[in-house]
N, C-alpha and C positions, 0 to 999 in steps of 0.2 A: 533406638526406640521406634523410629518411624518404620524401619524395616520389620520390626516385630508387629506393629499395627497392621502393616500391609499383609504380612504372612497370615495373621489372624483373619483378615478380611477375605483372603483367598480361600482359607480353610472353611470359613462360613459359607462363602458362595458355592464352593464345591459340595459342601455338605447339603446345602439346599437342593442342588440339582441331583445329587446322589440320593437324597431322601425321596425325591420324586420317583426315581427309578425303583428304589427299594419298596416304596409304598405301592407302586403299581405292579410290582412283582408279587405282592401279597394277595393272590387270588386263589380260589379253589380250582383244582384240576380234575378231580374225580366226579363222576356222575353215574347214576343208574337210570337206564332207559326202559320204560314199560310201554307196550302198545298192543292194541287189539283192533281187529277190523275184518276186512273182506279180501277175497282173492279172485283171480281170474286166470286159470290155467289155459294157455293158448294152444299149445301143441307139445307132444304128439297125442292124438286120440285115434282109437279104432273107429271104423264105420259104425254109425248109429249111436256113438257116445259123444257127449259134449256138455259144456256148461254155458248156456246161452246168456246168462246174466252173472253178475258177481255173486260169489258164494261166501257164506260164513263157514268156518271161522278161521281167523288168522291171529296168531299170538307172537309177540316178540319180546325178548328180555335181553338187555345188553348192559355192559359196563364199559364206560368210556374214560380215557385219560387224555387231557390236552397238554401238549408240550408248551404251548403258549396260547395267545388268544386267537390264533388263526389255524393251527394244525394240531391234529391228534390222532389217536388210534382207538378203535373199539372192538371188543369181542362180543358177539351176540349169538343167541340161540333162537331159532324160529320154528314155528309149528303151523302147518296148513291142513285143514280138513277139506278134501276135494270130493264133492258129491254131485250127482246128476241134477240138471235143471232143464226146464222146458220139455222138449220132446225126446230127450235122451233116454237110452236104456239105463236102468238103475246101476249105480256103482258107488263104492265108498272107499276112498283111498286116503292115506295119511302121508304127509311129507314133512320130514324133520331135517333141520340143517344147523350147522355151526359155521361161523365165518369170522375172519379177521379182516377189518376194514380200516382204510385210511379215512380221516375226516378232515374236511376243510370248512372253516367258519366263513361262509360266503358273505354273511352280514357284515363282518369286520373287513373282509377283503374289499367289498364294494362300498364301504363307508356308510352303512345304514344309519349310523349315529348322526349323520347330517340332517336326518328328517324324522327319526324315531328312536326311542330308547326302550321300546317294549316288543318290537317285532324283530325276529332273527331268522336266519336261513343257514342250514348246514347241508353240505354235500358229502356223500360217502360212497366208497367203492372198495371192493376187495374180493377175496377168493375164500372158498370153504369146501366143506364136505356135506353131502346130503344123503338121505335114505328115503326111498319111496316104498311104501308098504300097502298091500292089498290082500284081501282074503283069497283072491284067485291064484296066488302063488305063495310059496313058502319063503321065509326069510325076507330079505330086503334087496331092492335094486339100489346099489351104491353108486353114487354119482359125484363128480366134482362140479362145483358151481362158481359162477361169477355173478356178483350182485352189485348193483349201483342204484343210487336214488337220491332224493332230496327230502329234507325235513324242514318244514316251516315251524317257527316257534313264536309263542306269545308268552312273554315273561309275566308270571302271576306274582312272584315274589323273588327274593334273593335265593330261595331254596327250591322253587318250583317253576317249571315252564310247561305250558300246554303245547303239545306237538301234533302235527299232522304229517305223515310220511307216505311217499309213493316210491316204490322200489320195483325194479325189474330184475328177475333172476334167470340166468341162462345155465342150463344143466348140460354137462358134457358126459358122454358115455352112458346116456340114459337108455337102458335096454328094455324098458317097459313103458308102455303108454300110461298116461295118467289114470286110465280106467283099468290098468292091470294086465293088458295083453303084451305078448312078447314082440319086440322089434329087433330082428336080426341085423347085425352089422351097423348099428347106429352109434358111431363113436364120437362124432363132433358135438358142438354146442347146439343140439337140436331141440332140447326142452326149453320152453319159454313159459314163465309164470310171472304174473303181476300181483303185487300186494299193495293194499292201501290200509293204513292204520291211523288211529287217533290214540294219543297217550300222554305220558308225562315224562319230563326229565326231572329227576330228583338230584339236587346238587349236594355233594358231601364235602366236608372240610370245616376248619375253624375260622376261615376268613369270611368276610362279608359277601363278596361277590364271586361268581364263577367266571372262568376264562371266557365263556360265551358272551358275556356282557361287559367285559373290560375293554376299553378302547385302546389303551396303550399296552404294548407288549411287556415292558418291564425287563428287558434283557440287560446285559452288563456292558453294553457299548455306550459309553458316555459321550455321545455325539454332541456337537455344538459347544463344547467346552474350550475349544481352541481360541475362539475370540476372547473369552473371558480371561484365559491365561495370558494372552497377548496384551490385554489391557493392563494387567498387573505388571507384566514385564516392562511395558512402556513407562509406567509410573515409577518403577524402580530405577529405570535408566535415567529418567528426568532428575530424580533426587541424587543419583550417583554423579551425574554430570553437572549439578548445580555448583557454582563456585563456592568454595568454603569461605565463610564470612570471618573476618578478623574479629577477635574479641575486643569489645569496647567496655568502658567503665559503666556507662549508663545502661541499665537493664532494658529500658524502653527502646533504646536503639537496637539492641540485640533482637528483641521481639519483632521490631519492624523489619529487620534485615532477613530474618529467617521465617520459613513456613512453620507454624506451630503445629503440635499434635492435634489441637482442636480444629485448626483449619484443614488439616489432612483428613480427619474424620468427616467433616462437612463435605469435603470434595469427594470422598469415596461414597458417601450416602447419595450425593447428587449424580454420581457416575454409575449408580445402580449396582454397586458391589453388595449392598444389603437389600435383599428383596424377600418378600413373603410369598410362598408358593401354595398352590391349591391343587387338589385332585380334580379330575374332569367333572364339570358340571356341579362343583361344590363351592360353598362360600365360607367354609371354615378352614383356616390355615392348617397346613400339615404340621405335625408335631415339631419337626426339625426346624421350622421357621422361627421358633421362639428366640433363637440366638440373635437373628437379625433385628427382631423387634426390641430386644434388650439393648442393643447398641444404639438404635435411634432414640429409644426412650431415655437412656442415660445422657445422650447429647442434649435432648430437650430440657432435661432437669438441670443440666449444668449451664445452659444458655437460655434463661427465662425470657429473653427478648426475641428469640427465634420462633418463627412459625413454620408450618409444614404442609406441603401438598401431598396428599396420598393418592397416587395415580393407579387406578385399577385397570386390569387388562383381562381379556379372555382369548382363547385360541380361535381359529377361524371356522371351527365346526359349528354349524347352526346358523340361524338367521341373524342379520345385523342388529335388529331391534332387541332380540333376546340377549345377544352378547353384550350390548351396551348396558342393559339392565343388570346382567350378571356381573360385569366389571364394576358397576356402581355399588352393588351389594357387597362385593368383596372389599372394596375400599372402605365402605361404611363400617363393616364389621371390624376391620383393623383399627379404624378411628375409635370405635367403642372400647377396644382393648386399651388404647392410650388414655381415654377419658377415665376408665375405671382405675388406671394407674396414677391418676391425679393430674393429668395434663388438661388444661382448660380447653373447652370445645372451640373457643374463639381463635385458638392458635392452630387449629386443624381444619384443612380444607379438602373436601373430597372431589376428585376429578375422575370422570368415567371416560376412558379412552376406547372402550369396546374391544373389538378383535384387534390383536397385534398383527398387522399385515406385513410387518418386516420379517416375520418368522415363517418358514416354509409350512404350508398347510398339510402337505402329504407326508411329513416326517413325524413319527410318533415322538421321537426324542425332542424335536424342536418344539412341538406343541406343549410339552411339559414346561419348557422355559417360558412360554407365552402366558400361562395361567398364573398371574402374579400381581402383587401390588408393589410398586416402587415409590420412592420418596424424593421430594425436592425441598431442601431447607432454604428458607428465605430470611 
């Protein structure tokens, strides 16, 4: 019976951690990117032609897919209208491009979540194909290009983010100047064009959040479970090596000689085998934590003289004052669940432990284990 109880405990503990992983893997990965703004073609230009100031118009349309909350790919189409400014001779050129770019979520890589939940930063770079067109020549000057830039983000909602992007485009094999003249033998990355746009990220998918704003990756590496499994193994070893008690006639003597299932459940509750887990910056338990709540609730119902400390924790992301408040709110919400199930408030005591400093701050997987409420039976 005791081994069955321990097996169930391990299953519940692993389910809780696994639920953290699965829950954090439930984020949207697709987005559409729209932008419009200004450009500044730097070179090449013929004598007498230039754009002394930034010029309208630039347009950009892209589709992005994030593999996780840090890295992804995007395909985008860009349009530039290049016209004379200042003292330049008049010209009117059009530049079209398509690119495939790698994307890095710099906001997550640099842990922006430690100070903001609304500002993000993306880096992008890649290669593509472009065409320069001008009425001074027939057809198009076909070029290869390299593009790199950064995109600032302000999250407006779970579906929209305001963006501001600055990109540099280098054209290879550009045989025409931006004003349309011929440039013989110009084969390297000689064309330079700067773009600045303001736009929107539109997030697609059935989940609540997009990968841009999810702190944990949600991969399938269940790190930090070794210690938990070792605790169960140690407990099994203790029970296996405990001397077998001889049967006696008096039942009271048997109960005094052996560890009862009730005592074992209490011990496992106090050893944190049953914990309630939370998503990042949330105070409502994840769905899979209900099993742990049920075990503790059943114990309290069967032991009406027992009282319970509900100990709340947060991860180390954010300020200490905020994490203490967050940990208290989590414990209080679990207390409310017990009260609604019929447990007297006088038997329940909330303890706010703030950030759990025993768990690595830089590990996504470890931080999932930190966001929890544990129990101490008294």
